[in-house]
C-alpha positions in Angstrom: -7.9 -1.0 7.2 -4.1 -0.6 7.3 -2.5 -2.4 4.4 -5.7 -4.3 3.5 -5.1 -6.8 0.8 -7.0 -6.7 -2.5 -6.7 -10.5 -3.3 -7.7 -10.3 -6.9 -6.3 -13.8 -7.6 -8.0 -15.2 -4.5 -7.5 -18.9 -3.9 -3.8 -19.3 -4.7 -2.6 -16.5 -2.5 -3.6 -18.5 0.5 -0.8 -21.0 -0.1 1.8 -18.4 0.6 0.7 -17.8 4.1 0.7 -21.5 4.9 4.2 -21.7 6.3 6.1 -24.9 6.0 8.0 -24.1 9.1 7.3 -21.5 11.8 10.6 -21.5 13.7 10.4 -21.1 17.5 14.2 -20.7 17.9 15.5 -17.3 18.7 17.9 -15.3 16.4 21.3 -15.3 18.0 22.2 -12.4 15.7 20.0 -9.7 14.3 19.3 -10.3 10.6 22.0 -8.5 8.8 22.4 -8.1 5.0 25.3 -9.8 3.3 26.6 -9.8 -0.3 24.0 -11.6 -2.5 25.1 -15.0 -3.7 23.6 -17.6 -5.9 19.9 -18.1 -5.2 18.5 -20.7 -7.6 15.7 -18.4 -9.0 14.7 -20.9 -11.6 14.0 -23.6 -9.0 12.2 -21.1 -6.7 9.9 -20.1 -9.6 9.2 -23.7 -10.4 8.3 -24.5 -6.8 5.9 -21.5 -6.5 4.3 -22.3 -9.9 3.8 -25.9 -8.7 2.3 -24.8 -5.4 -0.1 -22.4 -7.2 -1.2 -25.2 -9.5 -1.8 -27.6 -6.6 -3.7 -25.0 -4.6 -6.1 -24.5 -7.5 -6.4 -28.1 -8.7 -10.0 -29.0 -9.4 -11.1 -25.5 -8.3 -10.1 -23.1 -11.1 -9.4 -24.4 -14.6 -7.7 -21.1 -15.4 -4.6 -22.2 -13.5 -4.3 -25.5 -15.4 -1.5 -24.1 -17.6 0.1 -21.8 -15.0 3.8 -22.2 -15.1 7.1 -20.6 -13.9 7.1 -18.1 -16.7 4.3 -16.3 -14.8 6.4 -16.0 -11.7 8.9 -13.1 -11.7 11.6 -12.5 -9.1 11.6 -8.7 -8.7 14.0 -8.3 -5.7 16.1 -10.5 -3.5 18.1 -9.8 -0.4 20.7 -12.2 1.1 21.2 -11.8 4.9 22.6 -13.7 7.8 20.5 -15.1 10.7 20.6 -18.2 12.8 24.1 -18.7 11.7 23.2 -19.2 8.1 22.5 -17.3 4.9 18.8 -16.7 4.3 17.0 -14.9 1.4 14.2 -12.4 1.3 12.5 -12.5 -2.1 9.9 -10.2 -3.7 7.9 -12.1 -6.3 5.4 -10.9 -8.9 2.6 -13.3 -9.9 1.2 -12.6 -13.3 -2.6 -12.9 -13.7 -4.1 -15.9 -15.5 -7.0 -13.9 -17.0 -7.0 -10.5 -18.6 -9.2 -8.6 -16.2 -7.1 -9.5 -13.1 -4.2 -7.7 -11.7 -0.8 -9.1 -10.8 0.0 -9.9 -7.2 3.1 -9.7 -5.1 4.5 -12.3 -2.7 7.2 -11.7 0.0 9.1 -14.8 1.1 12.0 -15.6 3.5 13.6 -18.9 2.4 16.7 -20.9 3.1 19.4 -21.5 0.4 18.1 -25.1 -0.3 14.6 -23.8 -0.9 13.2 -26.4 1.4 12.1 -24.1 4.3 10.0 -20.9 4.3 10.2 -18.9 7.4 7.3 -17.0 8.9 9.4 -15.1 11.4 12.4 -15.4 13.7 12.0 -13.8 17.1 14.4 -12.8 19.7 13.3 -14.6 22.9 14.5 -11.8 25.2 12.8 -8.9 23.4 10.2 -10.6 21.2 11.5 -8.4 18.3 11.4 -9.8 14.8 14.7 -10.4 13.1 13.0 -10.6 9.7 11.0 -7.4 9.8 13.8 -5.1 8.5 14.2 -7.5 5.5 10.5 -7.6 4.8 10.3 -3.8 5.0 13.1 -3.5 2.5 11.4 -6.0 0.2 8.2 -4.0 0.3 10.0 -0.7 -0.3 8.8 0.9 -3.6 10.5 3.6 -5.5 8.3 6.4 -6.7 7.7 6.2 -10.5 9.2 8.7 -12.9 5.7 10.1 -13.4 4.9 11.6 -10.0 1.7 10.6 -8.3 -0.7 12.7 -6.2 -1.9 16.3 -6.1 0.0 19.1 -4.5 -1.9 20.3 -1.5 0.7 22.2 0.5 4.0 24.1 0.0 6.1 25.1 3.0 9.5 26.3 4.0 10.7 23.0 5.3 13.1 20.5 3.8 11.1 17.4 3.1 9.0 16.3 0.1 6.1 14.1 1.1 3.7 11.9 -0.9 0.8 10.4 1.1 -1.3 7.6 -0.4 -4.4 7.3 1.8 -8.1 6.9 2.4 -9.9 9.7 4.2 -11.9 7.3 6.4 -9.0 5.0 7.2 -8.2 5.6 10.9 -4.5 5.0 10.5 -4.5 7.4 7.5 -6.0 10.0 9.7 -3.3 9.5 12.3 -0.6 10.0 9.6 -2.4 13.1 8.3 -2.5 14.5 11.9 1.3 13.9 12.2 2.0 15.6 9.0 -0.1 18.6 9.9 1.6 18.8 13.3 5.0 18.9 11.5 4.1 21.2 8.6 7.1 23.4 9.4 9.3 20.5 8.2 7.6 20.0 4.9 8.6 21.6 1.6 6.0 19.9 -0.5 3.1 17.7 0.4 1.2 15.7 -2.2 -1.9 13.5 -1.7 -2.8 10.5 -3.7 -6.3 9.1 -3.1 -6.7 5.3 -2.5 -10.4 4.8 -1.5 -11.2 1.5 0.0 -15.0 1.8 0.5 -17.9 3.5 -1.3 -18.0 6.3 1.3 -14.3 7.0 0.6 -14.9 7.2 -3.1 -17.4 10.0 -2.6 -15.0 11.9 -0.4 -12.2 11.4 -2.8 -14.3 12.6 -5.7 -15.0 15.8 -3.7 -11.3 16.2 -3.1 -10.5 15.7 -6.8 -13.3 18.2 -7.6 -11.7 20.8 -5.2 -8.3 20.3 -6.7 -9.5 20.7 -10.3 -11.5 23.8 -9.3 -8.5 25.2 -7.4 -10.5 25.7 -4.2 -8.9 25.9 -0.8 -7.7 22.3 -1.1 -5.7 22.1 2.1 -8.6 23.1 4.3 -11.0 20.7 2.5 -8.5 17.9 2.9 -8.0 18.7 6.5 -11.7 18.6 7.2 -12.0 15.3 5.3 -9.3 13.7 7.5 -10.4 15.1 10.8 -14.2 15.8 11.1 -15.9 14.3 8.1 -18.1 11.4 9.2 -18.4 8.3 7.1 -21.7 7.4 5.6 -22.9 5.1 2.9 -25.1 7.9 1.7 -23.2 10.2 -0.8 -25.8 12.9 -0.1 -25.0 12.8 3.6 -21.3 13.2 2.9 -21.9 16.1 0.5 -24.2 17.8 3.0 -21.3 17.8 5.6 -19.0 19.4 3.0 -21.6 22.0 2.1 -22.2 22.9 5.7 -18.5 23.4 6.4 -17.7 25.1 3.0 -20.8 27.1 1.8 -18.9 28.0 -1.3 -19.5 24.5 -2.6 -23.2 25.2 -2.9 -22.3 27.6 -5.7 -21.2 24.6 -7.7 -23.5 21.9 -6.4 -26.8 23.8 -5.9 -29.4 22.4 -3.6 -29.9 19.0 -5.3 -27.1 17.1 -3.6 -28.2 13.8 -5.0 -27.7 15.2 -8.5 -24.4 16.7 -7.4 -23.2 13.3 -6.1 -24.0 11.6 -9.4 -22.1 14.3 -11.3 -19.1 14.1 -9.0 -19.0 10.3 -9.4 -19.4 10.5 -13.2 -16.9 13.4 -13.8 -14.3 13.2 -11.0 -14.2 9.7 -9.6 -12.7 8.2 -12.8 -9.6 10.3 -12.3 -9.3 8.9 -8.7 -9.8 5.4 -9.9 -7.3 5.7 -12.7 -4.6 6.9 -10.3 -5.6 4.2 -7.8 -5.0 1.5 -10.5 -1.6 3.0 -11.2 -0.7 2.8 -7.5 -1.9 -0.8 -7.4 0.4 -1.6 -10.3 3.3 -0.4 -8.1 2.4 -3.2 -5.7 0.5 -1.1 -3.2 -2.8 -2.6 -2.0 -3.7 -0.7 1.2 -3.3 2.4 3.2 -1.6 4.5 4.5 1.7 4.6 2.5 3.9 7.6 2.8 7.0 8.5 0.9 9.3 10.9 2.7 12.0 12.1 0.3 11.4 9.0 -1.7 11.7 6.6 1.3 8.5 4.5 1.7 6.9 4.1 5.2 4.1 1.6 5.7 1.3 2.5 8.1 1.8 4.8 11.1 5.4 4.0 11.8 6.0 7.3 13.6 9.5 6.5 14.9 10.5 6.2 11.3 8.8 9.5 10.5 10.8 11.1 13.3 14.0 9.6 11.9 13.4 10.8 8.4 11.9 14.2 9.4 14.3 15.4 12.2 
């Protein structure tokens, strides 16, 4: 489930993973950033627009008039590897129809824009020389309008925002790590990013608990540790009710009716925030911000580094 892609634009995204060259040579030097120089962004945008048009030729008329104005270079990093300057580029692709979302592409290209690299590996260690650059390209700054609900305040030094799905196994691992290191946390916020229907039900319950000012941390902890996934909203609610009898005060005995009410009254808030998170370029879980620094997935060495 980790970092699952929501390919709203479908067909054209495939082209970006068809690598022109997959170099087998090893990096004599670790990829190291250098002072950015002149990348021909206009040419790059024209190349990408052309590839998108060709990928959809005869398949989707919506892309007939797709041009470079719909390709935006959001970030670029110049670095040295294989004895030459390469560029890491983050690109936003604007949608061709109103009900679609924009997509992000992450490329490693040479200065002439004739070669796109899939990776460069050190033959001795197998380590990727490009991974640090890709991580930096994917790094996202938290918006001025904070996301997530506050679920824990402690005496530690670090402020954490977790974007996750309660039934994502990797999200559960990250949650377990954060609980284990609660003493290091000053503020923990949780933003819901449900991937499946079962997750939507659980997230609606968590949004309900937050708005009703219930014992949110305990309910979240249950959701990320012992709650079993089910396609039946009633089954999910029955697990919550068995663990937290107080919920029956609000839901009554008709859990089917309670599920419909939760989905009607509390799920929209979850979906609204999820849409805002997608607009940031995030399409999967888990994503964690530690004091503003973004960590993808369960990169626990990075957690240890940022939360000493």
